[in-house]
C-alpha positions in Angstrom: 10.6 114.2 -14.3 12.4 110.8 -14.2 14.3 109.8 -17.3 12.5 106.8 -18.9 15.9 105.0 -19.3 16.5 105.4 -15.5 13.0 104.1 -14.7 13.6 101.0 -17.0 17.0 100.4 -15.3 15.4 100.6 -11.8 12.7 98.2 -12.9 15.3 95.8 -14.2 17.2 95.9 -10.9 14.1 95.4 -8.9 13.1 92.4 -11.0 16.6 91.0 -10.6 16.4 91.5 -6.9 13.0 89.6 -6.9 14.6 86.8 -8.9 17.6 86.5 -6.5 15.3 86.4 -3.5 13.1 83.7 -5.0 16.1 81.6 -6.1 17.7 81.9 -2.6 14.4 80.8 -1.0 14.2 77.8 -3.4 17.8 76.7 -2.9 17.6 77.0 0.9 14.5 74.9 1.1 15.9 72.4 -1.4 19.0 71.7 0.7 16.8 71.1 3.7 14.7 68.5 1.8 17.8 66.5 1.1 17.9 65.6 4.8 16.7 62.1 5.6 13.6 62.0 7.9 14.4 61.3 11.5 18.1 62.1 11.1 19.9 64.3 13.5 20.9 67.9 12.6 24.5 67.1 13.4 24.6 64.4 10.7 23.5 66.8 8.1 25.5 69.9 9.0 26.7 70.4 5.4 23.1 70.6 4.1 22.2 73.0 6.9 25.3 75.2 6.2 24.6 75.4 2.5 20.9 76.1 3.2 21.9 79.0 5.5 24.5 80.3 3.1 22.1 80.4 0.2 19.5 82.2 2.2 21.9 84.7 3.8 23.7 85.6 0.7 20.5 85.8 -1.3 18.8 88.1 1.3 21.7 90.5 1.3 22.0 90.5 -2.5 18.3 91.1 -3.0 18.3 94.0 -0.5 21.3 95.7 -2.1 19.7 95.4 -5.6 16.4 96.7 -4.2 18.1 99.7 -2.6 20.1 100.4 -5.7 16.8 100.2 -7.7 15.5 103.3 -5.9 15.3 106.4 -8.2 18.1 108.3 -6.6 19.9 111.3 -8.1 23.3 110.4 -6.7 25.5 107.2 -6.6 25.2 105.0 -3.6 28.1 103.9 -1.4 28.3 101.6 1.6 30.4 101.5 4.8 32.8 98.5 4.2 32.9 97.2 7.7 29.2 97.7 8.1 28.4 95.8 4.9 30.7 92.9 5.9 29.1 92.8 9.4 25.6 92.5 7.8 26.7 89.7 5.5 28.5 87.5 8.1 25.9 88.3 10.8 23.1 87.2 8.5 24.9 83.9 7.7 25.0 83.1 11.4 21.4 84.1 12.1 20.2 82.1 9.1 21.3 78.8 10.8 18.4 78.7 13.3 16.0 79.8 10.5 16.9 76.8 8.4 17.3 74.4 11.4 13.8 75.0 12.8 11.9 73.4 9.8 14.0 70.3 10.2 13.1 69.9 13.9 10.2 67.6 14.9 8.0 70.1 16.7 4.6 71.5 15.8 5.6 75.2 16.2 8.8 75.1 14.2 7.4 76.7 11.0 5.9 79.6 12.8 9.0 80.3 14.8 11.2 79.9 11.7 9.1 82.5 9.8 9.2 84.9 12.8 13.0 84.7 13.1 13.3 85.2 9.3 11.0 88.2 9.4 13.1 89.8 12.2 16.3 89.0 10.3 14.9 90.5 7.1 13.8 93.7 8.7 17.1 94.1 10.5 19.0 93.6 7.3 16.9 96.1 5.4 17.3 98.7 8.1 21.0 97.8 8.3 21.7 98.4 4.6 19.9 101.8 4.8 22.2 102.8 7.7 25.3 101.4 5.9 24.6 103.7 3.0 25.1 106.8 5.2 22.4 108.9 3.6 22.6 112.7 3.7 21.2 114.8 5.3 20.1 111.8 7.4 17.4 109.3 7.9 14.3 110.2 10.0 12.3 107.0 10.4 8.6 107.0 10.0 7.6 104.5 12.7 4.2 103.8 11.3 5.6 102.8 7.9 8.3 100.8 9.6 5.7 99.0 11.7 3.8 98.2 8.5 6.9 96.7 7.0 7.4 94.5 10.0 3.8 93.3 9.8 4.1 92.5 6.1 7.3 90.6 6.6 5.9 88.7 9.6 2.6 87.6 7.9 4.1 86.8 4.5 7.2 84.9 5.6 5.4 82.8 8.2 2.8 81.9 5.6 5.5 81.1 3.0 7.3 79.0 5.5 4.1 77.0 6.3 3.4 76.5 2.6 6.9 75.2 2.0 7.1 72.6 4.8 3.7 71.9 6.3 2.4 68.4 6.4 -0.5 69.3 4.2 1.7 70.6 1.4 4.2 67.7 1.7 1.4 65.1 1.5 -0.3 66.9 -1.5 0.1 65.4 -5.0 0.7 69.0 -6.1 3.5 69.7 -3.6 5.7 71.2 -6.3 3.1 73.9 -6.9 3.0 74.5 -3.1 6.8 74.9 -3.1 6.9 77.3 -6.0 4.0 79.3 -4.6 6.0 79.5 -1.3 9.1 80.8 -3.1 7.1 83.4 -5.0 5.3 84.6 -1.9 8.6 84.7 0.1 10.3 86.7 -2.6 7.5 89.2 -3.1 7.2 89.6 0.7 10.9 90.4 1.0 10.8 93.0 -1.7 7.5 94.5 -0.4 9.2 94.9 3.0 12.2 96.5 1.2 10.0 99.1 -0.4 8.3 99.9 2.9 11.6 100.3 4.7 12.9 102.6 2.0 9.7 104.6 2.3 10.0 104.7 6.1 13.6 106.0 5.7 12.7 108.7 3.2 15.3 107.4 0.8 14.0 109.4 -2.2 14.3 112.7 -0.2 18.1 112.1 0.5 20.7 114.1 -1.4 23.9 112.0 -1.1 25.7 109.1 0.5 28.6 109.5 2.9 30.4 106.3 1.8 30.7 106.7 -1.9 34.5 106.3 -1.7 34.4 103.1 0.3 32.2 100.4 -1.2 30.7 101.7 -4.3 27.1 100.8 -4.9 27.6 100.0 -8.6 30.4 97.6 -8.0 28.4 95.9 -5.2 25.4 95.7 -7.5 27.4 93.9 -10.1 28.5 91.4 -7.6 25.0 90.9 -6.3 23.4 90.9 -9.8 25.9 88.8 -11.7 28.2 86.8 -9.5 25.7 85.8 -6.9 23.1 84.5 -9.4 25.9 82.5 -11.2 27.0 80.9 -7.9 23.3 80.1 -7.1 22.9 78.6 -10.5 25.9 76.3 -9.8 24.3 75.4 -6.4 21.0 74.7 -8.2 22.7 72.3 -10.6 24.4 70.5 -7.8 21.1 70.2 -5.9 19.4 68.8 -9.0 22.1 66.2 -9.5 21.9 65.1 -5.9 18.1 64.8 -6.1 18.4 62.5 -9.1 20.8 60.3 -7.2 18.4 59.9 -4.2 16.0 56.9 -4.2 12.5 58.0 -4.9 9.7 57.6 -2.4 8.3 54.2 -2.5 11.5 52.6 -3.9 14.4 50.9 -2.2 14.5 51.4 1.5 10.8 52.4 1.8 9.0 49.3 0.3 8.6 46.2 2.5 11.0 43.5 1.6 9.6 40.6 -0.3 9.7 37.3 1.5 11.8 34.6 -0.2 9.9 31.6 -1.2 11.1 28.4 0.3 11.4 25.4 -1.9 10.3 22.2 -0.3 11.8 19.0 -1.6 9.6 16.0 -1.7 11.4 13.2 -0.1 11.1 9.9 -1.9 10.4 6.7 0.0 
């Protein structure tokens, strides 16, 4: 039987992973919304870079915490070079994910969600392989295919809810955005659980890389330092939004015509 304290700790890690995933989704979308309509992507490279960084770091942190939340009877470890490759590779691949919603095309949201689903599935499989489980992973293809379908459907829908014309024009667009972040976070964690099930993580007896990158140390980084950094980014994003002119204010309202004063000439 599982120790109740271990079960509570696993639930805490899983909840923390869900929070990190939702916060990463919110920050990434928030930086994109700071871009002015009609502006080129090159002129807003900093916002794109921060959006991709928030999404990439948040994805990796959530997946490490989700994997650490599995009820394992042994400490986890990760291959150092493999883990670094997953992090930096995801940062590069997140650039097209965040650039597509800013493009003026009708299919951009669907394609962005598809690329994000492929990236999420690849990262989840990559972190399982980076753990070096013993005696080894035998993938259940049916469960892995189910994980791919869940990620594809959920992330495409969440991307549409966050950036579609209907949601942006709605007076309740904040509710749309929050619902998109919640859906995206739950979809990512559901995909994580299915990938762990497909890999048979609970049936493993050890990890080959316990002496390289210890899972506990990495979990502290992902569960403490990453949320703190995201909190600082969220504060910066909030301050920048307050400095922006609101819709309907200066720059968007038509300029008032100046009244001309006509002098009456005396005879």
